[in-house]
N, C-alpha and C positions, 0 to 999 in steps of 0.2 A: 412596624412588625405588627402583624395581625394575630388574632388569636391561635390559629393553627401554628404559627412560628412560635409561640410561646410555649406551646405543648411539646413542639419539636425540642426546643432548648432544654425544657423540663426534663425530656426524655434522655438528652444527652447527659444532663448532670447528675441525674438520678440513677441510671442503670448503668452499673459497672461495665457490663459485657458489651454495652453499646457505645459508653463513653468516648472512647477514642478512635475506635475502627472505622474510621470515615470511608476506606475502601468499600467494607461491607455495607455502610449506609448508601453509597452511590449504587452498588449492585442491587440493593433491596428496592430502590427506587425505580431503577430501570426494569426489574423483574415486575413491580407493580404494574409499569407502563405497559409492557409487552403483552399483560393479561387483563388489560382493559380495567385496571382497579385504580388508578392513580388519580383519574378524574371521572366525573359521571357522565353517562351517556347522555345525548339529547335526541330525543324521537324526532325531531323536526330536521336533523342531519341526513344528507342524502346518504344512501346506504353505500359501503365500501363495493358491494357488488356492481353498481353503477358506475362507480368510478373506475374499476377495475376494466368494464367493458369499454368504457371511453379510452382507456390507457391502451388497452388491445387495438381498437380501431386506429388510435393515433399511429401506434408503432407500425400497423399495418401499411397505412399511407407512407410513412416515410421509408418502409421497405422497399414498396413498389417505385417510389421515387428515386431509389438508391442513394439515399441519404445516410441511411444505417443498415447494418446486417442482420439478418435473423438470429437470435441467440441460439450458441451452440448449447446441446444437452449431453450430459455424460452417459455412457453406457451403463454405469452404476447407479443406480437411484440413491440419493443420498437419504440419510435417515430422517423420517418426518416425526416431528414431534406432534403430540396429541393435542394441538391447540383446539382443533375442532370440537373438542368435548367440553371446552371451558370458554369458548368465545363469546363475548358480549354480544347482543342484538344489534345489528347493523354492520357487523365485522365479517370479515370473509378470509378465508385461507389461500395464499398463492403461493409463488416462487419468486426469487429476486431477478431470475431471467423474465418473468412476466412482466412484472412492474417496473424493472429498471433495464437500461441496456449497459451492460458491463464491457468495458474495452480498454485493453491494456494499451500503454503508450508505445513510444519507440525508443530504440537505443541512441545512446548518446555517449561520445568517448568520455573518459575521465578527464582529459586535458581541456577539453572544453567547460568544465564546471570549475566555479571558482568557490574558495570558502567563505567570502564576505560579498556583498552586494556592492557593485560599482556602477559607474555611469554606462559603461559599456556591457554589464552583466547584471542587469536588474531585475531579471525573472526569476522565480524560485523553481527549483527543480525536484520534483518528487520522484523518490525511489522505493524500495522494498520496505525500507524503515524510517519513512517519513521524508524530511526535506534533506535533500543531499548538498544543496549548495545552491549557487545561482549561474544563470547563462544567459547568453546573448540573445536566443531567440525563444519563442514560446510556440507550443502547439495546441494549446487549449484556452479557451477564454470563457469566463463565466463563473459560476460559483457550484462546486460539486463535492460530494463526499470522495474520498480516495481510499482504496484497499491496497495495502502492502502485499504484494504476492510471492515475494523472495526473501530468504533469510529466515534468522532466529526470530525476528519480531512479525513474520508474515501473518497477514490477518488484523494487522493494526490498522486503525482508522484515523484520517486525518481529513479537514475541511480546507480545500482550496478555493480561493477566491481572486478572481481577477484574470489577470494573464499569467500562464504559468506553463511550464514543461513537463510532460508526464514520461517517464522513461518506461521501457518494457516491463519493468518491474512494479510499476503502479498502474493499478485498476481504476479508471475513470467511471464513476457511478453517476449516468444522466439518467433524470427523472422526466414524467412526463405529466400533463394535465394538472400542473401546478400543485404536484405531491409537495409536502412540507420538507424543506432542505433540513432543516434540524432534526424533524422526525426521522427521516431516513439516517442520519448521521447517528443518533441514539439506537436505533433498530438494529444497525449494522454492529455497532459496538456489544449489544446484547446477544447477538447471534455466536459470539466467540468463534469466528470463522478460523482461528489458528487450528481448531480441532480437526479440519479438513485437509490440513497440509500433508504432503507427501512424508514419509518416516524416512528421509536420507539425511547425509551429511548435511546438504544444504536445502533445508525444508522449503518447499513451495507450494502455492495454492494454483489449481487448475480453474480455469474461469468456467469451462464446461461444469465442472463439479459445482462450484458455488453457484452457478445458475439454478441449479436443482434443489437448492436450499430453502426450504419452507418458511414463510414468514406470515404473521397475522396482519390482517389489513384493517386499520379503523376507518371511518368516514373522514373524508379530507378536512372538514372543520375540527373533528376530533383530533386528528393529526396536529394540528395548530396548538389545540389547547394542551395535549399532552407535551410538547415539545416546549411550550412556555412554562408549564408547571414543573417540568424536569428541570430548568435553568433555574427556576425560583429556587428549588430545593439545593440544588447544586452551588448556587451562590451563596446560600447559608451554610454549607459545608466548607466552601472555599475559606468563609470568615472563620470557621472552626480551626482549619488546617493551619491558616496564618497566624491564629492565636497560638495554636502549638508551636508552630515555628518561633513566634516570638518569645514564648515562655521558655523553649530549649535556649535560646540565645541569652535571655535574662538569667536561668539558672548556670550556663557557663560562665556568664560574667561575674554572678554572685559568688561561684567556687573560686575564681580567681582572685577576688576581693578578700575571700575568708583566708585564703593562702597569702595574700600580701599583708593582711593583720597579722597571720601567724609569725612571719619572718620579721615583722617590724617590732614585735613584743607587745601587740595592741589586742591579741585574741583573749588572752587569759591573764589575770593580774599576776603580779609579782608577789613571791613569799619572801620576805626577809629573812625567814629561817632557812631557806635554800642555800646551799654551798654556791659561792658565786663561781661562775664558768671559769675565771681566770686562776682560783684556788684549785679546783678541781684539775686544770691543765697542768699546773705546776706539781701537783701531787703524782699524775700520772706519768709526766714527763718533765722532771727537774730542768731539763736543757732548754725547754721552750722558751722561746722569745716572744713575748705579748705583742699584739698589735695595739695601737692606740684605741681606746674604747669609743670610738664612733664619733671623735671629735674632730678628726682630719678631715680636709677636703676630699682626699683621695680614696675614702671609702663612700659606699652608695648611699648611707643616710645614718642617722643617728639612731642608736640602740639604747635599751635600758642600761643602768649602772651595773647590773648584775651579769649583764652578757658581755661577750667579748668577740671582737672581729678576729677572725683566724685566715690565713691563706688556705685557700680550699686545697693546695696540694701538701700542705703541711700537716693536715689530719685526715685526708682522703687521697684517694689514688684510683685510678681506672685500669682496668686489664681488658684489652680487647680480645675478641673471639678468635677462634681459629677451626677450620676443618679441613679433613683429607680430601682428596681427589674424589669427584662424584663416582669413580669407578667402584669405591669401598661402600657406596650408599646401598642400603637395603630398605625395603618398605614394610617390613614385617621384623619383630623380635627375634633374636637369635642368642644362643649362648655367647657370653663375652662380648656382646654387642652393648651400645648404650645410645639412648634416644639423643638426636642431635636436634636442639631447638633453633628455629629460625624465627624471624619477626611474624611472618604469616601464621605460625602456630600458637601465637598469643591473639590471634584475631578470631573471625566467626568460621573460618574456611582452614583449620589446620590440616597440614599433610605429613603425617609423621614419616621421619626418616631416621634409621639406625646405622651406627658406625662402630668398626671395631674399638673396644674400650682402650687398647694400648695407643690408638692413634686420637684420642679425644683428650689433646692437651690442654684444653680449657674446659673446665667443669664449674656447675653452679649447683649450690644447694638448694631445696626449696625455699622461697622467702628471700633470697639475695635479690639485690636491686640491679636490674640491667638497663642500659642506656641505649637507645636505637642511635645509629652512627651516621647512617647514609639515607640519602633521596628524600622521598616523600615521608617517610618514617621518622626523620630526624626530630629529636624532640621528645618523642614517646618514652615512657617510662614503664616498665613492668616489674611484676613480682615474678621471680623465676620459679620453674619447676626444676625437679631434679634431674639433672643431666648435662651434657655439653652444650655450648652455644657458639654460634658461627661468628665469622668476621664482622657481620652487619651489627653487631651489638658488643658492649663493654660492660664488664661487672665492676662496680663499686667497690672498693677495699677500704675497709676500715684500719688506719694504722695503728690504733690504740684500742683496748677494750674499756667498756663502761665510760666512754667520753661521749659517744653520740648514739641515742635512741634511734634505731634503724629505721622506724617509720617516721621519725622527725626528718631523717636525711631523705626519704621517700619523696615527702611533700616539698621539701626544698626543692628537689629537681624538677617538681612540677610548677613550682613557683615562676615568676616573671625574672627572678634573681638570675636563674640559669637559664630559663628559655631565653631570655634577652641576650646573654651573652652567645647561645649559638648564632643568632642573627648577627653578631659582630664579627664572628670568625670569617675572615676573609676568603678562604678557601670555598670551592664550589660544594654544595651539599653532597655530591656524589662522591666527593674525595673524603669525606667523614671529619672527623677529628681525633686528636691524641691528648694524652694528658697534659703535655707541654702548653696547649692550648688555654689551660686553665691556670696557668702561673699567676695571672694577675686576676684571678676570680677569688672573691671572699666569701666566707661563711660564718653567718651570724649564729654563735653559739650560746644559747641560754644554759642556765643551771639544768643539771640532768633532770631533775626533778620536773622542773618546768616544762621540759621537753615532753615528758610524759602527759602532763596535763594539756600542752597544746595537741598533742596527736589525740588525745580523747576528746576534746572538743570539735576538732576537725572530723573526725568521724561521726560523732554525734550529729553535727550539722550536715555533712554530706550524706546521711543515711536519709534524712528527710528529702533531700533533692534527688537521691537516687531512686527513692520510691516513686516521686512524681514523674521522674523521666521514664521508668519502667511503665507507668500508665500511660504516657504520652505514645510509648511505642507500641502498644497493643494493636 
């Protein structure tokens, strides 16, 4: 690592606004590159204007020989950035169509594209959003930037190398006179070509339009220095991002370990003055038949003497949600209607739905515990909002008051003791689970006061890790 790298990492560590926003860091590096501020200029470099004249001459020769076609220009002139006011000495302003040849590929039917590479389908097939799959034949050979020209991600840039197939939705960018490949790739990313897409249901890019997009051209040797410098900085950012990913994994594992300690009675010390859990149970429910205190092989593990194993369904129950026909759904509040919560409403993109209150047969109070029952959300645990809840969730019912501290139960359901049980259920995830699936599941019950101390310690530790995670997500 050189001195500049050390400064870079020092900036990462000390500047909160820069600390984890690696996307902005990449954009800043590209912005410096396109304005000639990433590497110093060398007065001995051949000026870009000379390079551009050689490119024009080469393209004219190929056009006369019928090897390429003259670039089409759009009737509408694209916006011209004011690069000419700030370009370094030796640079010049041109357009994509003057420097490169942009050519869309050819159509191929979906049945001819395989999801995985095989001996009979060894070539990558590029479409509007990158690699679509693998095909038996290729229509281009060499190293080229590829512009996706159709779909939500139109304007995305890839690098294709070797033999590949370009569909009609992929624009192959051919360069001349030894223009640096990676400089071309990075300049195309910087241009944000998606801004030139048609505003339709299926966004698309016209080759004629992007031919007219202005670009600043550095001397050929400076292009190479720029691309190497970008790759140098991007490699450092990759290390940071990998470090972020590794740290996220460590935090998740550490949280799971904290929960594991919690349900094993190892997170906080036991207090001999606490009322033992078995005594609390007998006082609340004189008919309760206790399980062995963790010394039987049928129980998951040994627990402290003041704890007691309980059958899950002897002290807890679950109540599956319900919902009326979608004909009753409204997307805005109305008199005598209630919010119907679905799993998506506990994520980043809630979609409010309201139903008649007389049809809301299953309701939750704010703070109740809800368990996801189906599909990819199986195993998720939520704190409920006030309202009805649908069939994809089940509410946890506490059979006795003042026996289980609610938040202790919440963390129990996040722990491997419950999560592992879900993996054992033989039916498919799509079929969900019912209370009978938990007949042979056990709940490690500590004294009530210890439950509260455990929750306090979990939340104290989780708060530290949550703050780190928020910083990582900036």
